[in-house]
BASEFI-75810 format. One record per residue: x, y, z of N, C-alpha, C, O in turn; residue in three letters; residue number from 0. Coordinates in steps of 0.001 Angstrom, whole numbers, plus 500000, padded with zeros to 6 digits. Example, Ala and Ser with C-alpha at 12.3 -4.5 7.8 and 13.67 -1.06 7.14 Angstrom:
% BASEFI-75810
n_u; n_v; n_w; ca_u; ca_v; ca_w; c_u; c_v; c_w; o_u; o_v; o_w; res; n
513190; 494310; 507800; 512300; 495500; 507800; 513200; 496700; 507800; 514236; 496681; 508465; ALA; 0;
512850; 497750; 507080; 513670; 498940; 507140; 512900; 500030; 507870; 513409; 501138; 508039; SER; 1;
//
This chain:
% BASEFI-75810
n_u; n_v; n_w; ca_u; ca_v; ca_w; c_u; c_v; c_w; o_u; o_v; o_w; res; n
321696; 834470; 168711; 320249; 835089; 169102; 320401; 836708; 168616; 321378; 837423; 168840; MET; 0;
319368; 837024; 168009; 319176; 838553; 167392; 318801; 839447; 168804; 317991; 839142; 169679; LYS; 1;
319607; 840561; 168723; 319316; 841385; 169654; 318961; 842735; 169210; 319629; 843331; 168364; ARG; 2;
317998; 843189; 169728; 317298; 844564; 169362; 317706; 845729; 169754; 317209; 846772; 169329; THR; 3;
318746; 845676; 170690; 319167; 847113; 171353; 320448; 846664; 172019; 320771; 845476; 172026; SER; 4;
321098; 847510; 172518; 322210; 847434; 173336; 322129; 846840; 174676; 323081; 846341; 175276; GLY; 5;
320851; 846935; 175128; 320262; 846309; 176321; 319850; 844772; 176185; 319359; 844184; 177149; PHE; 6;
320051; 844182; 175042; 319848; 842908; 174769; 318745; 842323; 175413; 317662; 842813; 175092; GLY; 7;
318715; 841265; 176362; 317475; 840644; 176692; 316725; 841297; 177660; 315561; 840930; 177819; ARG; 8;
317275; 842396; 178482; 316693; 843253; 179265; 315738; 844360; 178607; 314758; 844847; 179169; ASN; 9;
316219; 844692; 177242; 315449; 845562; 176517; 314309; 844842; 175987; 313294; 845527; 175859; ALA; 10;
314230; 843576; 175634; 312985; 842734; 175254; 312046; 842713; 176467; 310835; 842927; 176422; ASN; 11;
312801; 842413; 177604; 311871; 842348; 178885; 311131; 843521; 179089; 309910; 843469; 179237; ASP; 12;
311782; 844619; 179110; 311012; 845698; 179297; 310068; 846135; 178248; 309094; 846792; 178617; VAL; 13;
310188; 845913; 177220; 309268; 846089; 175958; 308167; 845146; 176254; 307043; 845592; 176022; GLU; 14;
308242; 843967; 176704; 307207; 842991; 176820; 306458; 843384; 178069; 305243; 843198; 178122; ALA; 15;
307127; 843924; 179088; 306686; 844324; 180484; 305583; 845526; 180120; 304443; 845530; 180585; ARG; 16;
306121; 846581; 179181; 305313; 847689; 178950; 304019; 847414; 178179; 302924; 847924; 178419; LEU; 17;
304359; 846381; 177056; 303315; 845875; 176380; 302297; 845379; 177100; 301172; 845779; 176798; TRP; 18;
302434; 844441; 178167; 301551; 844080; 179194; 300701; 845016; 179802; 299487; 844877; 179956; ALA; 19;
301514; 846151; 180203; 300599; 847054; 181039; 299811; 847904; 179921; 298659; 848281; 180138; LYS; 20;
300355; 848137; 178943; 299421; 848901; 177996; 298094; 848347; 177466; 297153; 849001; 177016; LEU; 21;
298199; 846969; 177610; 296912; 846082; 177003; 295994; 845988; 178353; 294858; 845521; 178274; ARG; 22;
296469; 846399; 179456; 295640; 846490; 180685; 294843; 847597; 180761; 293940; 847616; 181598; GLU; 23;
295061; 848721; 179871; 294511; 849889; 179882; 292890; 849929; 179333; 292643; 849815; 178133; ILE; 24;
292037; 850069; 180148; 290754; 849949; 179736; 290279; 850857; 178640; 290538; 852058; 178711; GLU; 25;
289692; 850429; 177764; 289065; 851549; 176504; 290022; 851765; 175578; 289697; 852490; 174638; GLY; 26;
291159; 851310; 175595; 292145; 851535; 174540; 292729; 850124; 173784; 292818; 849062; 174402; CYS; 27;
293046; 850249; 172599; 293548; 849224; 171901; 294882; 849677; 171345; 294994; 850228; 170250; GLU; 28;
295788; 849439; 172085; 297378; 849624; 171573; 297645; 848570; 170415; 297218; 847416; 170403; PHE; 29;
298276; 849057; 169637; 299013; 848196; 168702; 300662; 848294; 168853; 301220; 849332; 169208; HIS; 30;
301321; 847139; 168553; 302642; 847041; 168960; 303465; 846779; 167562; 303172; 845811; 166860; ARG; 31;
304488; 847674; 167203; 305402; 847533; 166147; 304553; 847866; 164877; 304817; 847259; 163840; LYS; 32;
303562; 848783; 164895; 302700; 849086; 163889; 303203; 850084; 162813; 303774; 851092; 163231; ALA; 33;
303084; 849952; 161730; 303521; 850708; 160622; 302901; 852042; 160405; 301675; 852129; 160472; PRO; 34;
303707; 853206; 160123; 303151; 854564; 159884; 304027; 854962; 159035; 305199; 855033; 159405; PHE; 35;
303678; 855300; 157750; 304313; 855928; 156661; 305467; 854844; 156448; 305293; 853660; 156163; LYS; 36;
306778; 855552; 156664; 307927; 854756; 156281; 308628; 854228; 157366; 309829; 854006; 157215; SER; 37;
308021; 853960; 158566; 308753; 853602; 159711; 307830; 852852; 160632; 306645; 852728; 160324; PHE; 38;
308288; 852367; 161698; 307561; 851455; 162632; 307510; 852121; 163880; 308531; 852608; 164364; ILE; 39;
306200; 852196; 164549; 306084; 852603; 165865; 306017; 851612; 166808; 305379; 850576; 166619; LEU; 40;
306717; 851889; 167959; 306836; 850978; 169166; 305295; 850479; 169491; 304891; 849337; 169273; ASP; 41;
304609; 851420; 169984; 303317; 851286; 170346; 302214; 852547; 169930; 302442; 853741; 170125; TYR; 42;
301121; 852053; 169385; 300163; 853218; 169050; 298878; 852914; 169522; 298491; 851760; 169705; VAL; 43;
298141; 854019; 169742; 296488; 853758; 170245; 296111; 854863; 169347; 296329; 856034; 169659; GLU; 44;
295425; 854446; 167989; 295050; 855310; 166898; 293900; 856041; 167433; 293906; 857244; 167173; HIS; 45;
292919; 855601; 168117; 291969; 856472; 168474; 292333; 857577; 169219; 291929; 858714; 168976; GLU; 46;
293145; 857255; 170192; 293449; 858479; 170989; 294692; 859290; 170561; 295202; 860213; 171197; ALA; 47;
295134; 858734; 169248; 296213; 859621; 168626; 297506; 859699; 169495; 298186; 860714; 169648; LEU; 48;
297740; 858491; 170032; 299022; 858402; 171111; 300033; 857398; 170644; 299719; 856257; 170305; LEU; 49;
301238; 857856; 170637; 302279; 856990; 170175; 303497; 856982; 171321; 304018; 857999; 171779; VAL; 50;
303825; 855642; 171673; 304784; 855536; 172908; 305882; 854882; 172117; 305716; 853877; 171426; ILE; 51;
307017; 855529; 172271; 308244; 855125; 171865; 309172; 854869; 173043; 309177; 855655; 173990; GLU; 52;
310013; 853722; 173015; 310925; 853504; 174050; 312352; 853460; 173215; 312580; 852674; 172295; LEU; 53;
313201; 854388; 173682; 314455; 854720; 173167; 315750; 854000; 173813; 315938; 853846; 175019; ASP; 54;
316436; 853671; 172972; 317870; 853099; 173650; 318750; 854531; 173709; 318296; 855634; 173404; ASP; 55;
319971; 854283; 174125; 320821; 855478; 174166; 320964; 856358; 175397; 320487; 855898; 176434; GLY; 56;
321449; 857353; 175439; 321574; 858104; 176539; 320409; 859125; 176766; 320021; 859858; 175856; GLU; 57;
319863; 859138; 178043; 318756; 860231; 178235; 319187; 861684; 177964; 320324; 862073; 178229; PRO; 58;
318355; 862375; 177491; 318484; 863607; 177086; 319088; 863940; 175739; 319251; 865124; 175442; GLY; 59;
319471; 862858; 174807; 320020; 863170; 173470; 318910; 862339; 172571; 318835; 861116; 172453; ARG; 60;
318223; 863164; 172079; 317365; 862452; 170983; 317846; 862565; 169632; 318257; 863644; 169205; VAL; 61;
317819; 861429; 168871; 318546; 861612; 167576; 317618; 862413; 166669; 316400; 862494; 166829; PRO; 62;
318371; 863038; 165632; 317690; 864071; 164834; 316533; 863435; 164012; 315543; 864075; 163657; PRO; 63;
316767; 861967; 163707; 315618; 861183; 162746; 314528; 861046; 163876; 313424; 861080; 163333; ARG; 64;
314432; 860923; 165052; 313523; 860751; 165979; 312724; 862346; 166043; 311495; 862419; 166063; ASN; 65;
313377; 863249; 166062; 312693; 864797; 165987; 311951; 864808; 164733; 310837; 865331; 164695; LEU; 66;
312468; 864283; 163723; 311682; 864377; 162351; 310546; 863520; 162085; 309627; 863801; 161314; ALA; 67;
310678; 862286; 162876; 309455; 861507; 163091; 308542; 862003; 163941; 307348; 861831; 163697; ARG; 68;
308897; 862593; 164908; 307864; 863236; 165869; 307071; 864485; 165211; 305878; 864720; 165400; ASP; 69;
307891; 865189; 164460; 307268; 866166; 163783; 306089; 865680; 162807; 305003; 866255; 162740; HIS; 70;
306407; 864662; 162135; 305460; 864072; 161132; 304316; 863621; 161753; 303200; 863817; 161271; MET; 71;
304542; 862921; 162978; 303203; 862540; 163741; 302443; 863547; 164270; 301224; 863526; 164444; LEU; 72;
303251; 864475; 164530; 302582; 865507; 165166; 301470; 866169; 164187; 300283; 866395; 164421; ALA; 73;
302287; 866424; 162934; 301258; 866904; 161763; 300150; 866170; 161571; 299082; 866698; 161262; GLU; 74;
300309; 864760; 161750; 298940; 863772; 161656; 298087; 863809; 163013; 297189; 862994; 163223; ALA; 75;
298419; 864762; 163866; 297689; 864885; 165020; 297912; 863890; 166280; 297149; 863855; 167246; GLY; 76;
299081; 863077; 166127; 299424; 862283; 167196; 300337; 862909; 168341; 301115; 863810; 168028; TYR; 77;
300271; 862482; 169601; 300899; 862842; 170735; 302092; 861754; 170729; 301750; 860600; 170473; THR; 78;
303359; 861986; 170965; 304532; 861181; 171134; 304996; 861123; 172455; 305484; 862155; 172916; VAL; 79;
304936; 860066; 173191; 305779; 860074; 174283; 306788; 859235; 174248; 306594; 858050; 173978; LEU; 80;
308080; 859747; 174529; 309357; 858919; 174405; 309975; 858616; 175874; 310140; 859435; 176778; ARG; 81;
310224; 857464; 175879; 310924; 856963; 177326; 312110; 856390; 176983; 312320; 855968; 175846; PHE; 82;
312993; 856332; 177970; 314233; 855588; 177711; 314063; 854224; 178252; 313546; 854022; 179350; TRP; 83;
314532; 853219; 177418; 314504; 851945; 178057; 314963; 851686; 179336; 314362; 850908; 180077; LYS; 84;
316084; 852331; 179699; 316582; 852331; 181094; 315576; 852838; 182105; 315400; 852187; 183135; SER; 85;
314978; 853832; 181907; 313961; 854470; 182542; 312656; 853518; 182950; 312194; 853410; 184085; GLU; 86;
312213; 852908; 181844; 311118; 852069; 181839; 311349; 850684; 182514; 310454; 850058; 183082; ALA; 87;
312776; 850226; 182382; 313402; 849145; 183072; 313506; 849504; 184731; 313313; 848656; 185602; ALA; 88;
313755; 850540; 184925; 313936; 851030; 186494; 312592; 851358; 187193; 312369; 851102; 188376; ARG; 89;
311687; 851975; 186312; 310490; 852486; 187065; 309389; 852312; 186283; 308838; 853386; 186042; ASP; 90;
308798; 851248; 185738; 307678; 850992; 184820; 306591; 851526; 185354; 305731; 851966; 184591; LEU; 91;
306428; 851588; 186614; 304942; 852129; 187132; 304961; 853664; 187014; 303838; 854136; 186835; SER; 92;
305952; 854544; 187071; 305884; 855733; 186589; 305811; 855995; 185174; 305211; 857002; 184801; SER; 93;
306358; 855199; 184317; 306171; 855462; 182769; 304678; 855019; 182422; 304096; 855540; 181470; VAL; 94;
304091; 854077; 183191; 302852; 853677; 182878; 301711; 854732; 183458; 300586; 854785; 182962; THR; 95;
302101; 855503; 184483; 301236; 856454; 185133; 301340; 857710; 184161; 300330; 858376; 183938; ALA; 96;
302488; 858012; 183618; 302587; 859239; 182770; 301639; 858839; 181565; 300871; 859742; 181233; ALA; 97;
301542; 857630; 180830; 300936; 857299; 179932; 299327; 857390; 180123; 298552; 857895; 179311; ILE; 98;
298995; 856815; 181326; 297821; 856992; 181847; 297068; 858382; 181851; 295941; 858687; 181461; ARG; 99;
298094; 859125; 182433; 297654; 860653; 182569; 297534; 861236; 181301; 296560; 861973; 181147; GLN; 100;
298248; 861088; 180419; 297836; 861486; 179067; 296692; 861071; 178253; 296101; 861735; 177402; VAL; 101;
296497; 860018; 178594; 295216; 859327; 177869; 294001; 859960; 178529; 293045; 860310; 177837; LEU; 102;
294014; 860125; 179917; 292982; 860898; 180543; 292756; 862194; 180166; 291630; 862684; 180072; GLU; 103;
293806; 862781; 179941; 293597; 864325; 179683; 293308; 864621; 178103; 292801; 865654; 177663; ASP; 104;
293692; 863615; 177428; 293596; 863732; 175934; 291919; 863336; 175498; 291372; 862286; 175835; ARG; 105;
291372; 864253; 174811; 290010; 863738; 174418; 290029; 862565; 173194; 290851; 862606; 172278; PRO; 106;
289190; 861712; 173298; 289222; 860560; 172240; 288672; 861240; 171182; 287749; 862041; 171334; VAL; 107;
289263; 860933; 169923; 288881; 861519; 168679; 287714; 860820; 168060; 287790; 859595; 167966; GLN; 108;
286608; 861453; 167610; 285456; 860815; 166882; 285839; 860466; 165607; 286538; 861289; 165017; GLU; 109;
285507; 859288; 164952; 285737; 859077; 163691; 284600; 859039; 162751; 284796; 858841; 161552; GLN; 110;
//
């Protein structure tokens, strides 16, 4: 069986649970595993210019490659929210509430 992270099956479960919650947000069209330049975004809502990333590892230690990606996304106008998979597994409702708050506070971009 292929494992996508150190959390194995639980990581896949939290990703699926977050995906289900994102799909319930009215007025938003999130995409999962979406390409952007040379990398893949966990979840993105292009109209709101919002990227959600679920990270493995230890809370408080953001790898330099993630910082570079965040900078590139910010230059393109995106806001990046990073959550630890362990955090999302423990308290998905707080993670979802934080995402909803950012969406409410951020004006939708006109195309």
